[in-house]
C-alpha positions as CSV (number, residue, x, y, z in Angstrom):
1,Q,0.0,0.0,0.0
2,V,1.1,3.5,-0.8
3,H,-0.4,6.5,1.1
4,L,-0.4,9.9,-0.6
5,V,-0.8,13.2,1.3
6,Q,-1.4,16.3,-0.7
7,S,-0.9,20.0,0.2
8,G,-1.3,23.3,-1.5
9,G,-4.1,24.5,-3.7
10,G,-6.7,27.2,-3.0
11,L,-8.2,30.3,-4.6
12,V,-6.2,32.5,-7.0
13,Q,-7.0,35.1,-9.7
14,A,-6.4,34.3,-13.3
15,G,-2.8,34.8,-14.2
16,G,-1.6,33.8,-10.7
17,S,0.3,30.9,-9.4
18,L,-0.2,28.0,-7.1
19,R,2.0,25.0,-6.0
20,L,0.8,21.6,-5.2
21,S,2.8,19.0,-3.3
22,C,2.4,15.3,-2.6
23,V,4.3,13.0,-0.3
24,A,4.2,9.2,-0.8
25,S,4.7,6.9,2.1
26,G,4.3,3.2,2.8
27,D,5.5,0.6,0.3
28,T,7.3,3.0,-2.0
29,S,10.1,0.6,-3.0
30,N,8.2,-0.3,-6.2
31,L,7.1,3.3,-7.0
32,Y,7.4,3.9,-10.8
33,A,5.7,7.2,-11.4
34,L,4.2,10.1,-9.5
35,G,1.9,12.7,-11.0
36,W,-1.2,14.8,-11.1
37,Y,-4.7,14.4,-12.4
38,R,-7.6,16.8,-12.2
39,Q,-11.4,16.6,-12.4
40,A,-13.6,19.5,-13.1
41,P,-17.3,19.5,-12.1
42,G,-19.3,17.4,-14.6
43,K,-16.1,16.2,-16.4
44,Q,-14.0,13.1,-16.3
45,R,-10.7,12.9,-14.5
46,E,-7.9,13.8,-16.8
47,L,-4.1,13.7,-16.8
48,V,-2.3,16.9,-15.9
49,S,1.3,15.8,-15.7
50,V,3.2,12.7,-14.6
51,M,6.9,11.9,-14.1
52,D,8.5,8.5,-13.9
53,N,11.6,7.5,-12.0
54,D,13.9,8.4,-14.9
55,G,12.5,11.9,-15.1
56,R,10.5,11.4,-18.2
57,T,7.3,13.4,-18.2
58,N,3.9,13.3,-19.9
59,S,1.8,16.4,-19.7
60,A,-1.5,17.5,-21.1
61,D,-1.2,20.0,-24.0
62,S,-3.4,22.4,-22.1
63,V,-0.8,22.9,-19.4
64,K,2.4,22.7,-21.3
65,G,4.4,25.9,-20.8
66,R,2.5,26.8,-17.7
67,F,2.7,23.9,-15.3
68,T,5.9,22.3,-14.2
69,I,6.2,18.9,-12.5
70,S,9.1,18.0,-10.3
71,R,10.1,15.1,-8.1
72,D,12.4,14.4,-5.3
73,N,12.9,10.7,-5.5
74,A,14.8,10.5,-2.2
75,K,11.8,12.0,-0.4
76,N,9.1,10.4,-2.5
77,T,7.6,13.7,-3.2
78,V,6.2,15.3,-6.3
79,H,5.3,19.0,-6.9
80,L,3.3,20.8,-9.4
81,Q,4.1,24.4,-10.0
82,M,1.1,26.1,-11.7
83,D,1.7,29.4,-13.3
84,S,-0.4,31.6,-15.6
85,L,-3.5,29.9,-14.2
86,K,-6.7,30.2,-16.2
87,P,-10.3,29.8,-15.0
88,E,-10.5,26.6,-17.0
89,D,-7.8,25.1,-14.7
90,T,-10.4,25.1,-11.9
91,A,-10.8,21.6,-10.7
92,A,-10.1,19.1,-7.9
93,Y,-6.4,18.0,-8.3
94,Y,-5.4,14.5,-7.3
95,C,-1.9,13.1,-6.8
96,E,-1.4,9.7,-8.3
97,A,1.2,7.0,-7.8
98,D,2.0,4.2,-10.2
99,V,3.4,1.1,-8.5
100,V,4.8,-1.8,-10.6
101,K,5.6,-5.2,-9.0
102,K,6.7,-8.5,-10.3
103,V,4.8,-11.3,-8.5
104,D,5.3,-14.9,-9.5
105,G,6.6,-13.8,-12.8
106,Q,3.7,-11.5,-13.5
107,V,4.0,-7.8,-13.8
108,L,1.3,-6.1,-11.8
109,E,0.5,-2.4,-11.8
110,Y,-1.4,-0.6,-9.0
111,D,-2.6,3.0,-8.9
112,Y,-3.0,5.0,-5.7
113,W,-4.6,8.3,-5.2
114,G,-4.3,11.3,-2.9
115,Q,-7.2,12.9,-1.1
116,G,-7.6,15.6,-3.6
117,T,-7.3,19.4,-3.3
118,Q,-9.3,22.1,-4.8
119,V,-7.9,24.7,-7.1
120,I,-10.2,27.6,-8.0
121,V,-9.1,30.2,-10.5
122,S,-11.3,33.3,-10.6
123,S,-11.6,35.5,-13.7
């Protein structure tokens, strides 16, 4: 089991910045990737940005150039620096951990989620 605790978020005006942080604890020895998803009211949860153990990232086109993901592998933390925020960035943001294990020759993948934090961008 991996436990994720998020911090950050809040209310900001359009054009402003916020920073989200997430700390992973528990069975982190098989942690493969950490990242962020978001879910706006009435919409499906979507990828924001994710980074694997080798530093490779995958980010939504809508946040490229504005959001920056970073990781501290030694501390099992991931941050999301959000700049130039827009009202359409308003959503609940969730930290996500990918865990990959080999059990009896099989590769198993597990997803764990943080508690969510609200980001509201006013126009």
